[in-house]
Phi, psi and omega in degrees: 000320180296317179297316180296319178297322178295318179296317178301314181297316180293320177300314180298319178298314179297321179298321181290338179267353182294147171302139183306321180291322177293323178297316178298318179296321178297318177297322176300317177299318180296316180300319177297316178298330180278353177112002177287150177238165178051042180283128181228131172276126182286169178297154191291324179239155181070027182264007180065023179083001180259122185267328179217158171227147178203174181228127178258110179275122184253106175058022181069010184257321183214156176244134177249106178282134187226133173256131187241134174242133179245142181228119176267040185277155171266336177274155180295146178281134184266172176298330179301317179299318179296316179296319179296319177297314180303322179293337181265001182286145174277175177300139177060031180244144174248167184244160178214127176247128179240128181225156173280341182263235180216188181240144175288166177300320179298319179296317179296317179296316180297321182294334183262006184303132180288154176061026176227161178303132182292141176233121176266153183234134174234116180273176185301319179297314181292322178300311179299317178299318180295320177298317180294313180302326182260009177051048175253113182085357178217162172228155180259148177223129178277139181240132177265130178246123181271142175233138179279131178248080184300327181300327181285347180268348181258149177296156182297326175232183185278358180274153179259154180299141184263341183211192179298143182232138176286123180263146178243157176298137179306139179085359182257000000 
């Protein structure tokens, strides 16, 4: 657990130091791993606050077009950011804000506003978990932990074998 916590912390640190364009590209990789299609990183300036666009095809039945804004901020993302993203959405598009930090209460409230285009929020903890689950920036290693089974080394009763005994392969 200690090692995993250290890796999570280091991953978050590396993400905060990434070039903004590389960070956006990394988020694009994550979106593809999550099932998004046609993921495009928008041009760096004049993008209306939208960093990526993608389409989530759901069961071959419907497509959810999504505009994504990413924030490598250390401060919490405010409701203003959520409102600005909503203002930049195209027709029939929903929004997604991904940050390394967290969201203010106002941002959460704004994202859930009724009768408005839906905006989903992914905070830094969830982002790191998603990267780990999809093995982006990390790799998994299985570790074998041995336990001593002293009972299997002792005879079933206190008597010792009196003569030759047929031995079997362990586990048979």
